[in-house]
Every structure is written in C-alpha cells, then in structure tokens.
Backbone atoms as SQL, in Angstrom:
CREATE TABLE atoms (id INTEGER PRIMARY KEY, chain TEXT, resi INTEGER, resn TEXT, atom TEXT, x REAL, y REAL, z REAL);
INSERT INTO atoms VALUES
  (1, 'A', 1, 'MET', 'N', -5.470, -9.713, 9.123),
  (2, 'A', 1, 'MET', 'CA', -4.317, -9.067, 9.376),
  (3, 'A', 1, 'MET', 'C', -4.544, -7.539, 9.252),
  (4, 'A', 2, 'ILE', 'N', -5.410, -7.067, 8.307),
  (5, 'A', 2, 'ILE', 'CA', -5.656, -5.697, 8.091),
  (6, 'A', 2, 'ILE', 'C', -6.340, -5.145, 9.299),
  (7, 'A', 3, 'ARG', 'N', -7.298, -5.815, 9.840),
  (8, 'A', 3, 'ARG', 'CA', -8.069, -5.414, 11.045),
  (9, 'A', 3, 'ARG', 'C', -7.050, -5.252, 12.255),
  (10, 'A', 4, 'LYS', 'N', -6.158, -6.213, 12.355),
  (11, 'A', 4, 'LYS', 'CA', -5.315, -6.175, 13.522),
  (12, 'A', 4, 'LYS', 'C', -4.370, -5.011, 13.416),
  (13, 'A', 5, 'THR', 'N', -3.870, -4.764, 12.225),
  (14, 'A', 5, 'THR', 'CA', -3.081, -3.550, 11.934),
  (15, 'A', 5, 'THR', 'C', -3.835, -2.286, 12.213),
  (16, 'A', 6, 'ALA', 'N', -5.036, -2.190, 11.828),
  (17, 'A', 6, 'ALA', 'CA', -5.974, -0.995, 12.095),
  (18, 'A', 6, 'ALA', 'C', -6.057, -0.786, 13.532),
  (19, 'A', 7, 'TYR', 'N', -6.282, -1.841, 14.255),
  (20, 'A', 7, 'TYR', 'CA', -6.453, -1.784, 15.709),
  (21, 'A', 7, 'TYR', 'C', -5.132, -1.267, 16.378),
  (22, 'A', 8, 'TRP', 'N', -4.080, -1.886, 15.939),
  (23, 'A', 8, 'TRP', 'CA', -2.676, -1.433, 16.550),
  (24, 'A', 8, 'TRP', 'C', -2.484, 0.149, 16.229),
  (25, 'A', 9, 'ARG', 'N', -2.823, 0.423, 15.015),
  (26, 'A', 9, 'ARG', 'CA', -2.616, 1.819, 14.651),
  (27, 'A', 9, 'ARG', 'C', -3.490, 2.766, 15.545),
  (28, 'A', 10, 'HIS', 'N', -4.711, 2.374, 15.651),
  (29, 'A', 10, 'HIS', 'CA', -5.677, 3.160, 16.515),
  (30, 'A', 10, 'HIS', 'C', -5.132, 3.213, 17.996),
  (31, 'A', 11, 'PHE', 'N', -4.638, 2.015, 18.487),
  (32, 'A', 11, 'PHE', 'CA', -4.144, 2.040, 19.846),
  (33, 'A', 11, 'PHE', 'C', -2.927, 2.949, 19.998),
  (34, 'A', 12, 'PHE', 'N', -2.020, 2.897, 19.081),
  (35, 'A', 12, 'PHE', 'CA', -0.717, 3.738, 19.120),
  (36, 'A', 12, 'PHE', 'C', -1.179, 5.273, 18.969),
  (37, 'A', 13, 'SER', 'N', -2.172, 5.583, 18.160),
  (38, 'A', 13, 'SER', 'CA', -2.481, 6.945, 18.004),
  (39, 'A', 13, 'SER', 'C', -3.210, 7.390, 19.240),
  (40, 'A', 14, 'ASN', 'N', -3.922, 6.485, 20.021),
  (41, 'A', 14, 'ASN', 'CA', -4.438, 6.950, 21.299),
  (42, 'A', 14, 'ASN', 'C', -3.427, 7.220, 22.453),
  (43, 'A', 15, 'LEU', 'N', -2.216, 6.427, 22.265),
  (44, 'A', 15, 'LEU', 'CA', -1.190, 6.678, 23.224),
  (45, 'A', 15, 'LEU', 'C', -0.544, 8.089, 23.139),
  (46, 'A', 16, 'ARG', 'N', -0.669, 8.626, 21.929),
  (47, 'A', 16, 'ARG', 'CA', 0.021, 9.919, 21.670),
  (48, 'A', 16, 'ARG', 'C', -0.733, 11.113, 22.144),
  (49, 'A', 17, 'VAL', 'N', -1.971, 10.932, 22.493),
  (50, 'A', 17, 'VAL', 'CA', -2.833, 12.015, 22.879),
  (51, 'A', 17, 'VAL', 'C', -3.207, 11.931, 24.349),
  (52, 'A', 18, 'PRO', 'N', -3.654, 13.065, 24.978),
  (53, 'A', 18, 'PRO', 'CA', -4.059, 12.957, 26.447),
  (54, 'A', 18, 'PRO', 'C', -5.194, 12.045, 26.583),
  (55, 'A', 19, 'LYS', 'N', -5.416, 11.604, 27.750),
  (56, 'A', 19, 'LYS', 'CA', -6.474, 10.641, 28.067),
  (57, 'A', 19, 'LYS', 'C', -7.725, 11.182, 27.630),
  (58, 'A', 20, 'GLU', 'N', -8.106, 12.461, 27.955),
  (59, 'A', 20, 'GLU', 'CA', -9.424, 12.973, 27.659),
  (60, 'A', 20, 'GLU', 'C', -9.755, 13.128, 26.214),
  (61, 'A', 21, 'ASP', 'N', -8.687, 13.107, 25.334),
  (62, 'A', 21, 'ASP', 'CA', -8.942, 13.130, 23.924),
  (63, 'A', 21, 'ASP', 'C', -8.918, 11.749, 23.201),
  (64, 'A', 22, 'ARG', 'N', -8.765, 10.708, 23.929),
  (65, 'A', 22, 'ARG', 'CA', -8.700, 9.452, 23.311),
  (66, 'A', 22, 'ARG', 'C', -10.011, 8.912, 22.791),
  (67, 'A', 23, 'THR', 'N', -10.029, 8.279, 21.744),
  (68, 'A', 23, 'THR', 'CA', -11.320, 7.737, 21.179),
  (69, 'A', 23, 'THR', 'C', -11.358, 6.221, 21.279),
  (70, 'A', 24, 'PHE', 'N', -12.556, 5.668, 21.566),
  (71, 'A', 24, 'PHE', 'CA', -12.741, 4.284, 21.743),
  (72, 'A', 24, 'PHE', 'C', -13.997, 3.869, 20.930),
  (73, 'A', 25, 'SER', 'N', -13.746, 4.033, 19.681),
  (74, 'A', 25, 'SER', 'CA', -14.851, 3.704, 18.716),
  (75, 'A', 25, 'SER', 'C', -14.567, 2.485, 17.782),
  (76, 'A', 26, 'PHE', 'N', -15.415, 2.073, 16.937),
  (77, 'A', 26, 'PHE', 'CA', -15.196, 1.041, 16.165),
  (78, 'A', 26, 'PHE', 'C', -14.331, 1.382, 15.052),
  (79, 'A', 27, 'LEU', 'N', -13.772, 0.523, 14.259),
  (80, 'A', 27, 'LEU', 'CA', -12.897, 0.748, 13.052),
  (81, 'A', 27, 'LEU', 'C', -13.814, 1.376, 11.964),
  (82, 'A', 28, 'THR', 'N', -13.358, 2.308, 11.341),
  (83, 'A', 28, 'THR', 'CA', -13.989, 2.884, 10.175),
  (84, 'A', 28, 'THR', 'C', -13.465, 2.284, 8.881),
  (85, 'A', 29, 'THR', 'N', -14.079, 2.405, 7.763),
  (86, 'A', 29, 'THR', 'CA', -13.509, 1.853, 6.484),
  (87, 'A', 29, 'THR', 'C', -12.267, 2.676, 6.129),
  (88, 'A', 30, 'ASN', 'N', -12.213, 3.927, 6.407),
  (89, 'A', 30, 'ASN', 'CA', -11.014, 4.768, 6.216),
  (90, 'A', 30, 'ASN', 'C', -9.834, 4.151, 7.043),
  (91, 'A', 31, 'ALA', 'N', -10.097, 3.823, 8.234),
  (92, 'A', 31, 'ALA', 'CA', -8.927, 3.272, 9.116),
  (93, 'A', 31, 'ALA', 'C', -8.528, 1.884, 8.530),
  (94, 'A', 32, 'LEU', 'N', -9.441, 1.152, 7.963),
  (95, 'A', 32, 'LEU', 'CA', -8.983, -0.175, 7.378),
  (96, 'A', 32, 'LEU', 'C', -8.342, 0.051, 6.153),
  (97, 'A', 33, 'LYS', 'N', -8.696, 0.921, 5.297),
  (98, 'A', 33, 'LYS', 'CA', -7.958, 1.337, 4.040),
  (99, 'A', 33, 'LYS', 'C', -6.522, 1.859, 4.326),
  (100, 'A', 34, 'THR', 'N', -6.470, 2.750, 5.470),
  (101, 'A', 34, 'THR', 'CA', -5.109, 3.210, 5.792),
  (102, 'A', 34, 'THR', 'C', -4.202, 2.089, 6.262),
  (103, 'A', 35, 'ALA', 'N', -4.826, 1.152, 7.067),
  (104, 'A', 35, 'ALA', 'CA', -4.016, 0.041, 7.583),
  (105, 'A', 35, 'ALA', 'C', -3.519, -0.898, 6.398),
  (106, 'A', 36, 'GLU', 'N', -4.383, -1.110, 5.372),
  (107, 'A', 36, 'GLU', 'CA', -4.050, -1.810, 4.308),
  (108, 'A', 36, 'GLU', 'C', -2.922, -1.283, 3.483),
  (109, 'A', 37, 'HIS', 'N', -3.019, 0.065, 3.332),
  (110, 'A', 37, 'HIS', 'CA', -1.829, 0.703, 2.592),
  (111, 'A', 37, 'HIS', 'C', -0.601, 0.766, 3.385),
  (112, 'A', 38, 'ALA', 'N', -0.724, 0.811, 4.651),
  (113, 'A', 38, 'ALA', 'CA', 0.545, 0.776, 5.439),
  (114, 'A', 38, 'ALA', 'C', 1.192, -0.512, 5.392),
  (115, 'A', 39, 'LEU', 'N', 0.437, -1.667, 5.338),
  (116, 'A', 39, 'LEU', 'CA', 0.962, -3.037, 5.179),
  (117, 'A', 39, 'LEU', 'C', 1.586, -3.108, 3.691),
  (118, 'A', 40, 'ILE', 'N', 0.944, -2.482, 2.758),
  (119, 'A', 40, 'ILE', 'CA', 1.446, -2.584, 1.339),
  (120, 'A', 40, 'ILE', 'C', 2.763, -1.827, 1.284),
  (121, 'A', 41, 'ARG', 'N', 2.833, -0.699, 1.873),
  (122, 'A', 41, 'ARG', 'CA', 4.131, 0.105, 1.829),
  (123, 'A', 41, 'ARG', 'C', 5.235, -0.705, 2.589),
  (124, 'A', 42, 'LEU', 'N', 4.954, -1.311, 3.668),
  (125, 'A', 42, 'LEU', 'CA', 5.995, -2.065, 4.382),
  (126, 'A', 42, 'LEU', 'C', 6.411, -3.295, 3.510),
  (127, 'A', 43, 'LEU', 'N', 5.469, -3.887, 2.810),
  (128, 'A', 43, 'LEU', 'CA', 5.826, -5.056, 2.006),
  (129, 'A', 43, 'LEU', 'C', 6.641, -4.558, 0.833),
  (130, 'A', 44, 'GLN', 'N', 6.230, -3.594, 0.195),
  (131, 'A', 44, 'GLN', 'CA', 6.998, -2.956, -0.949),
  (132, 'A', 44, 'GLN', 'C', 8.458, -2.474, -0.545),
  (133, 'A', 45, 'ARG', 'N', 8.590, -1.949, 0.574),
  (134, 'A', 45, 'ARG', 'CA', 9.929, -1.509, 1.045),
  (135, 'A', 45, 'ARG', 'C', 10.814, -2.698, 1.295),
  (136, 'A', 46, 'GLN', 'N', 10.234, -3.842, 1.767),
  (137, 'A', 46, 'GLN', 'CA', 11.022, -4.970, 2.065),
  (138, 'A', 46, 'GLN', 'C', 11.376, -5.688, 0.770),
  (139, 'A', 47, 'CYS', 'N', 10.454, -5.806, -0.165),
  (140, 'A', 47, 'CYS', 'CA', 10.682, -6.615, -1.352),
  (141, 'A', 47, 'CYS', 'C', 11.322, -5.783, -2.486),
  (142, 'A', 48, 'PHE', 'N', 11.078, -4.473, -2.603),
  (143, 'A', 48, 'PHE', 'CA', 11.707, -3.717, -3.617),
  (144, 'A', 48, 'PHE', 'C', 12.469, -2.565, -3.135),
  (145, 'A', 49, 'PRO', 'N', 13.513, -2.728, -2.233),
  (146, 'A', 49, 'PRO', 'CA', 14.088, -1.613, -1.608),
  (147, 'A', 49, 'PRO', 'C', 14.975, -0.728, -2.579),
  (148, 'A', 50, 'ASP', 'N', 15.588, -1.284, -3.503),
  (149, 'A', 50, 'ASP', 'CA', 16.335, -0.383, -4.457),
  (150, 'A', 50, 'ASP', 'C', 15.319, 0.521, -5.237),
  (151, 'A', 51, 'GLU', 'N', 14.292, -0.172, -5.885),
  (152, 'A', 51, 'GLU', 'CA', 13.273, 0.604, -6.635),
  (153, 'A', 51, 'GLU', 'C', 12.596, 1.652, -5.761),
  (154, 'A', 52, 'TRP', 'N', 12.329, 1.364, -4.506),
  (155, 'A', 52, 'TRP', 'CA', 11.718, 2.326, -3.592),
  (156, 'A', 52, 'TRP', 'C', 12.673, 3.518, -3.506),
  (157, 'A', 53, 'LYS', 'N', 13.964, 3.299, -3.289),
  (158, 'A', 53, 'LYS', 'CA', 14.849, 4.419, -3.102),
  (159, 'A', 53, 'LYS', 'C', 15.034, 5.331, -4.328),
  (160, 'A', 54, 'ARG', 'N', 15.043, 4.689, -5.529),
  (161, 'A', 54, 'ARG', 'CA', 15.217, 5.523, -6.718),
  (162, 'A', 54, 'ARG', 'C', 14.094, 5.240, -7.719),
  (163, 'A', 55, 'LEU', 'N', 12.956, 5.563, -7.155),
  (164, 'A', 55, 'LEU', 'CA', 11.803, 5.357, -7.984),
  (165, 'A', 55, 'LEU', 'C', 11.648, 6.334, -9.190),
  (166, 'A', 56, 'GLN', 'N', 12.278, 7.510, -9.141),
  (167, 'A', 56, 'GLN', 'CA', 12.245, 8.349, -10.257),
  (168, 'A', 56, 'GLN', 'C', 12.941, 7.826, -11.454),
  (169, 'A', 57, 'SER', 'N', 14.077, 7.107, -11.227),
  (170, 'A', 57, 'SER', 'CA', 14.872, 6.543, -12.359),
  (171, 'A', 57, 'SER', 'C', 15.154, 5.038, -11.986),
  (172, 'A', 58, 'VAL', 'N', 14.361, 4.155, -12.461),
  (173, 'A', 58, 'VAL', 'CA', 14.469, 2.790, -12.196),
  (174, 'A', 58, 'VAL', 'C', 15.627, 2.265, -13.048),
  (175, 'A', 59, 'ALA', 'N', 16.523, 1.521, -12.471),
  (176, 'A', 59, 'ALA', 'CA', 17.741, 0.964, -13.155),
  (177, 'A', 59, 'ALA', 'C', 17.314, 0.174, -14.316),
  (178, 'A', 60, 'LYS', 'N', 18.193, 0.117, -15.349),
  (179, 'A', 60, 'LYS', 'CA', 17.911, -0.644, -16.496),
  (180, 'A', 60, 'LYS', 'C', 17.876, -2.084, -16.348),
  (181, 'A', 61, 'GLY', 'N', 18.524, -2.616, -15.366),
  (182, 'A', 61, 'GLY', 'CA', 18.537, -3.995, -14.955),
  (183, 'A', 61, 'GLY', 'C', 17.396, -4.447, -14.012),
  (184, 'A', 62, 'SER', 'N', 16.594, -3.490, -13.578),
  (185, 'A', 62, 'SER', 'CA', 15.513, -3.793, -12.551),
  (186, 'A', 62, 'SER', 'C', 14.406, -4.664, -13.190),
  (187, 'A', 63, 'ARG', 'N', 13.902, -5.602, -12.444),
  (188, 'A', 63, 'ARG', 'CA', 12.799, -6.456, -12.972),
  (189, 'A', 63, 'ARG', 'C', 11.541, -5.602, -13.012),
  (190, 'A', 64, 'LEU', 'N', 11.487, -4.420, -12.512),
  (191, 'A', 64, 'LEU', 'CA', 10.221, -3.581, -12.488),
  (192, 'A', 64, 'LEU', 'C', 10.203, -2.564, -13.599),
  (193, 'A', 65, 'ARG', 'N', 11.271, -2.330, -14.282),
  (194, 'A', 65, 'ARG', 'CA', 11.330, -1.227, -15.238),
  (195, 'A', 65, 'ARG', 'C', 10.270, -1.413, -16.334),
  (196, 'A', 66, 'TRP', 'N', 9.886, -2.614, -16.682),
  (197, 'A', 66, 'TRP', 'CA', 8.829, -2.753, -17.754),
  (198, 'A', 66, 'TRP', 'C', 7.457, -2.339, -17.258),
  (199, 'A', 67, 'PHE', 'N', 7.281, -2.306, -15.998),
  (200, 'A', 67, 'PHE', 'CA', 5.891, -1.913, -15.487),
  (201, 'A', 67, 'PHE', 'C', 5.892, -0.352, -15.290),
  (202, 'A', 68, 'GLN', 'N', 6.953, 0.390, -15.473),
  (203, 'A', 68, 'GLN', 'CA', 6.924, 1.841, -15.347),
  (204, 'A', 68, 'GLN', 'C', 6.372, 2.280, -14.010),
  (205, 'A', 69, 'PRO', 'N', 7.085, 1.817, -12.913),
  (206, 'A', 69, 'PRO', 'CA', 6.462, 2.111, -11.558),
  (207, 'A', 69, 'PRO', 'C', 6.511, 3.487, -11.256),
  (208, 'A', 70, 'MET', 'N', 5.540, 3.896, -10.403),
  (209, 'A', 70, 'MET', 'CA', 5.445, 5.281, -10.032),
  (210, 'A', 70, 'MET', 'C', 4.962, 5.242, -8.553),
  (211, 'A', 71, 'LEU', 'N', 5.180, 6.383, -7.821),
  (212, 'A', 71, 'LEU', 'CA', 4.830, 6.450, -6.416),
  (213, 'A', 71, 'LEU', 'C', 3.482, 7.199, -6.326),
  (214, 'A', 72, 'SER', 'N', 2.407, 6.632, -5.710),
  (215, 'A', 72, 'SER', 'CA', 1.117, 7.234, -5.713),
  (216, 'A', 72, 'SER', 'C', 1.205, 8.520, -4.792),
  (217, 'A', 73, 'SER', 'N', 0.495, 9.522, -5.246),
  (218, 'A', 73, 'SER', 'CA', 0.644, 10.853, -4.643),
  (219, 'A', 73, 'SER', 'C', 0.005, 10.869, -3.241),
  (220, 'A', 74, 'ASN', 'N', -1.030, 10.046, -2.998),
  (221, 'A', 74, 'ASN', 'CA', -1.796, 10.195, -1.668),
  (222, 'A', 74, 'ASN', 'C', -1.403, 9.049, -0.741),
  (223, 'A', 75, 'ASP', 'N', -0.944, 7.798, -1.181),
  (224, 'A', 75, 'ASP', 'CA', -0.760, 6.744, -0.310),
  (225, 'A', 75, 'ASP', 'C', 0.722, 6.311, -0.192),
  (226, 'A', 76, 'ASN', 'N', 1.568, 6.866, -0.982),
  (227, 'A', 76, 'ASN', 'CA', 2.984, 6.450, -1.002),
  (228, 'A', 76, 'ASN', 'C', 3.170, 5.040, -1.216),
  (229, 'A', 77, 'VAL', 'N', 2.434, 4.333, -2.162),
  (230, 'A', 77, 'VAL', 'CA', 2.715, 2.996, -2.433),
  (231, 'A', 77, 'VAL', 'C', 3.153, 2.953, -3.932),
  (232, 'A', 78, 'ILE', 'N', 3.854, 1.915, -4.358),
  (233, 'A', 78, 'ILE', 'CA', 4.213, 1.841, -5.682),
  (234, 'A', 78, 'ILE', 'C', 3.196, 1.251, -6.530),
  (235, 'A', 79, 'GLN', 'N', 2.900, 1.976, -7.707),
  (236, 'A', 79, 'GLN', 'CA', 1.866, 1.508, -8.574),
  (237, 'A', 79, 'GLN', 'C', 2.426, 1.330, -9.956),
  (238, 'A', 80, 'ILE', 'N', 1.734, 0.610, -10.776),
  (239, 'A', 80, 'ILE', 'CA', 2.104, 0.375, -12.109),
  (240, 'A', 80, 'ILE', 'C', 1.729, 1.477, -13.081),
  (241, 'A', 81, 'GLY', 'N', 2.570, 2.009, -13.848),
  (242, 'A', 81, 'GLY', 'CA', 2.200, 3.066, -14.848),
  (243, 'A', 81, 'GLY', 'C', 1.997, 2.423, -16.206),
  (244, 'A', 82, 'GLY', 'N', 2.338, 3.185, -17.183),
  (245, 'A', 82, 'GLY', 'CA', 2.266, 2.655, -18.485),
  (246, 'A', 82, 'GLY', 'C', 1.033, 3.009, -19.269),
  (247, 'A', 83, 'TRP', 'N', 0.718, 2.226, -20.289),
  (248, 'A', 83, 'TRP', 'CA', -0.321, 2.562, -21.375),
  (249, 'A', 83, 'TRP', 'C', -1.658, 2.547, -20.612),
  (250, 'A', 84, 'LEU', 'N', -1.874, 1.919, -19.582),
  (251, 'A', 84, 'LEU', 'CA', -3.264, 1.874, -18.970),
  (252, 'A', 84, 'LEU', 'C', -3.632, 3.315, -18.486),
  (253, 'A', 85, 'GLY', 'N', -2.589, 4.153, -18.273),
  (254, 'A', 85, 'GLY', 'CA', -2.914, 5.600, -17.856),
  (255, 'A', 85, 'GLY', 'C', -3.669, 6.321, -18.864),
  (256, 'A', 86, 'GLN', 'N', -3.657, 5.899, -20.111),
  (257, 'A', 86, 'GLN', 'CA', -4.384, 6.630, -21.219),
  (258, 'A', 86, 'GLN', 'C', -5.832, 6.108, -21.241),
  (259, 'A', 87, 'SER', 'N', -6.245, 5.094, -20.521),
  (260, 'A', 87, 'SER', 'CA', -7.629, 4.630, -20.542),
  (261, 'A', 87, 'SER', 'C', -8.552, 5.565, -19.723),
  (262, 'A', 88, 'THR', 'N', -9.913, 5.249, -19.896),
  (263, 'A', 88, 'THR', 'CA', -10.833, 5.962, -19.214),
  (264, 'A', 88, 'THR', 'C', -11.247, 5.344, -17.888),
  (265, 'A', 89, 'LEU', 'N', -10.531, 4.355, -17.458),
  (266, 'A', 89, 'LEU', 'CA', -10.797, 3.647, -16.223),
  (267, 'A', 89, 'LEU', 'C', -10.527, 4.555, -15.009),
  (268, 'A', 90, 'HIS', 'N', -11.106, 4.106, -13.917),
  (269, 'A', 90, 'HIS', 'CA', -10.805, 4.821, -12.571),
  (270, 'A', 90, 'HIS', 'C', -9.340, 4.595, -12.268),
  (271, 'A', 91, 'ASP', 'N', -8.787, 5.597, -11.603),
  (272, 'A', 91, 'ASP', 'CA', -7.341, 5.518, -11.261),
  (273, 'A', 91, 'ASP', 'C', -6.917, 4.255, -10.490),
  (274, 'A', 92, 'ASN', 'N', -7.790, 3.674, -9.740),
  (275, 'A', 92, 'ASN', 'CA', -7.371, 2.304, -9.112),
  (276, 'A', 92, 'ASN', 'C', -7.128, 1.165, -10.125),
  (277, 'A', 93, 'PHE', 'N', -7.851, 1.285, -11.190),
  (278, 'A', 93, 'PHE', 'CA', -7.714, 0.295, -12.252),
  (279, 'A', 93, 'PHE', 'C', -6.596, 0.725, -13.293),
  (280, 'A', 94, 'LYS', 'N', -6.455, 2.063, -13.447),
  (281, 'A', 94, 'LYS', 'CA', -5.372, 2.464, -14.435),
  (282, 'A', 94, 'LYS', 'C', -3.964, 2.177, -13.781),
  (283, 'A', 95, 'HIS', 'N', -3.797, 2.297, -12.586),
  (284, 'A', 95, 'HIS', 'CA', -2.470, 2.203, -11.859),
  (285, 'A', 95, 'HIS', 'C', -2.693, 1.114, -10.726),
  (286, 'A', 96, 'PRO', 'N', -2.645, -0.178, -10.904),
  (287, 'A', 96, 'PRO', 'CA', -2.774, -1.043, -9.806),
  (288, 'A', 96, 'PRO', 'C', -1.547, -1.075, -8.978),
  (289, 'A', 97, 'ILE', 'N', -1.738, -1.479, -7.700),
  (290, 'A', 97, 'ILE', 'CA', -0.561, -1.456, -6.756),
  (291, 'A', 97, 'ILE', 'C', 0.242, -2.660, -7.066),
  (292, 'A', 98, 'LEU', 'N', 1.602, -2.462, -6.998),
  (293, 'A', 98, 'LEU', 'CA', 2.545, -3.528, -7.247),
  (294, 'A', 98, 'LEU', 'C', 2.849, -4.295, -6.044),
  (295, 'A', 99, 'LEU', 'N', 2.600, -5.691, -6.173),
  (296, 'A', 99, 'LEU', 'CA', 2.786, -6.632, -4.999),
  (297, 'A', 99, 'LEU', 'C', 3.718, -7.694, -5.478),
  (298, 'A', 100, 'PRO', 'N', 4.701, -8.083, -4.587),
  (299, 'A', 100, 'PRO', 'CA', 5.580, -9.209, -4.987),
  (300, 'A', 100, 'PRO', 'C', 4.795, -10.528, -5.035),
  (301, 'A', 101, 'GLY', 'N', 5.135, -11.348, -5.968),
  (302, 'A', 101, 'GLY', 'CA', 4.257, -12.526, -6.278),
  (303, 'A', 101, 'GLY', 'C', 4.430, -13.639, -5.175),
  (304, 'A', 102, 'ALA', 'N', 5.637, -13.745, -4.656),
  (305, 'A', 102, 'ALA', 'CA', 5.993, -14.920, -3.819),
  (306, 'A', 102, 'ALA', 'C', 6.061, -14.603, -2.339),
  (307, 'A', 103, 'HIS', 'N', 5.261, -13.650, -1.920),
  (308, 'A', 103, 'HIS', 'CA', 5.248, -13.191, -0.538),
  (309, 'A', 103, 'HIS', 'C', 3.894, -13.546, 0.203),
  (310, 'A', 104, 'GLN', 'N', 3.898, -14.003, 1.378),
  (311, 'A', 104, 'GLN', 'CA', 2.712, -14.527, 2.032),
  (312, 'A', 104, 'GLN', 'C', 1.690, -13.387, 2.208),
  (313, 'A', 105, 'LEU', 'N', 2.153, -12.154, 2.501),
  (314, 'A', 105, 'LEU', 'CA', 1.208, -11.019, 2.741),
  (315, 'A', 105, 'LEU', 'C', 0.530, -10.719, 1.316),
  (316, 'A', 106, 'SER', 'N', 1.256, -10.822, 0.218),
  (317, 'A', 106, 'SER', 'CA', 0.588, -10.637, -1.071),
  (318, 'A', 106, 'SER', 'C', -0.607, -11.724, -1.250),
  (319, 'A', 107, 'THR', 'N', -0.297, -12.961, -0.896),
  (320, 'A', 107, 'THR', 'CA', -1.359, -13.974, -1.035),
  (321, 'A', 107, 'THR', 'C', -2.475, -13.729, -0.171),
  (322, 'A', 108, 'LEU', 'N', -2.309, -13.235, 1.094),
  (323, 'A', 108, 'LEU', 'CA', -3.404, -12.938, 2.009),
  (324, 'A', 108, 'LEU', 'C', -4.237, -11.708, 1.520),
  (325, 'A', 109, 'LEU', 'N', -3.515, -10.662, 0.922),
  (326, 'A', 109, 'LEU', 'CA', -4.298, -9.537, 0.487),
  (327, 'A', 109, 'LEU', 'C', -5.151, -9.944, -0.720),
  (328, 'A', 110, 'LEU', 'N', -4.581, -10.730, -1.712),
  (329, 'A', 110, 'LEU', 'CA', -5.309, -11.137, -2.846),
  (330, 'A', 110, 'LEU', 'C', -6.543, -12.074, -2.430),
  (331, 'A', 111, 'ALA', 'N', -6.234, -12.943, -1.562),
  (332, 'A', 111, 'ALA', 'CA', -7.332, -13.873, -1.060),
  (333, 'A', 111, 'ALA', 'C', -8.495, -13.117, -0.440),
  (334, 'A', 112, 'SER', 'N', -8.185, -12.041, 0.324),
  (335, 'A', 112, 'SER', 'CA', -9.208, -11.177, 0.905),
  (336, 'A', 112, 'SER', 'C', -10.130, -10.560, -0.081),
  (337, 'A', 113, 'TYR', 'N', -9.618, -10.271, -1.305),
  (338, 'A', 113, 'TYR', 'CA', -10.420, -9.607, -2.325),
  (339, 'A', 113, 'TYR', 'C', -10.998, -10.648, -3.299),
  (340, 'A', 114, 'HIS', 'N', -10.487, -11.832, -3.428),
  (341, 'A', 114, 'HIS', 'CA', -10.939, -12.725, -4.451),
  (342, 'A', 114, 'HIS', 'C', -11.706, -13.935, -3.942),
  (343, 'A', 115, 'LEU', 'N', -11.790, -14.056, -2.566),
  (344, 'A', 115, 'LEU', 'CA', -12.591, -15.240, -2.084),
  (345, 'A', 115, 'LEU', 'C', -13.813, -14.732, -1.347);
C-alpha cells in the first residue's frame, strides 16, 4: 500500500510540472517514507478527528489524554509524548506514532515492520 501511494504521489507531482521537467525514476526511500507518513496522517485524521483539531489542549474525556499526544514538527503526525521524552533514545523511539488499534491500515503497517 505504501508503494502504491508513493507511485500515485509521484504521478500527481509529475502532472503539476511541464512535460520537460517530469521525472521518470524509481521510488526513493524518501518517497516511500513520505508516502507512509501521508497514509498515517490520513488515518489519524479519520480516527482521531477531535484530537487532531485541538491537539494543543486534549479534552479531559479524550481516550488519548494519558498518552500526552503531540504533533511532530516535521511530519505533522500525532506522536506520543510523556516520560519517554526524558530518555536518551532516538526521537523515533521516544515519541512513537499513534495508530488506532482496530483499523486495517494499522494492521498492515505493523505487519510490514514485524513480519
């Protein structure tokens, strides 16, 4: 799914530029990572719409408030904050991306990393 998204993003970006400036190259790792983050953003906006809108002040009744969610500065995806931020781990481990548990895309993303 990530590869298909990356190809679609590449296709649509080629449509926006003149024919002589279009690129017909293989997918890069950066394009795949960008496509993955685009899918995660879409998933988070669908499953956590209220939290996405008011991420600065998560409501007291929100199921996410215990995770101290925050918006990543470079990818605009919701990440988990909290006490892991004090560790010496890399930022990807300190602030994991928040995914809904009962969504098919979450299952596919996790399977791609753990299988």
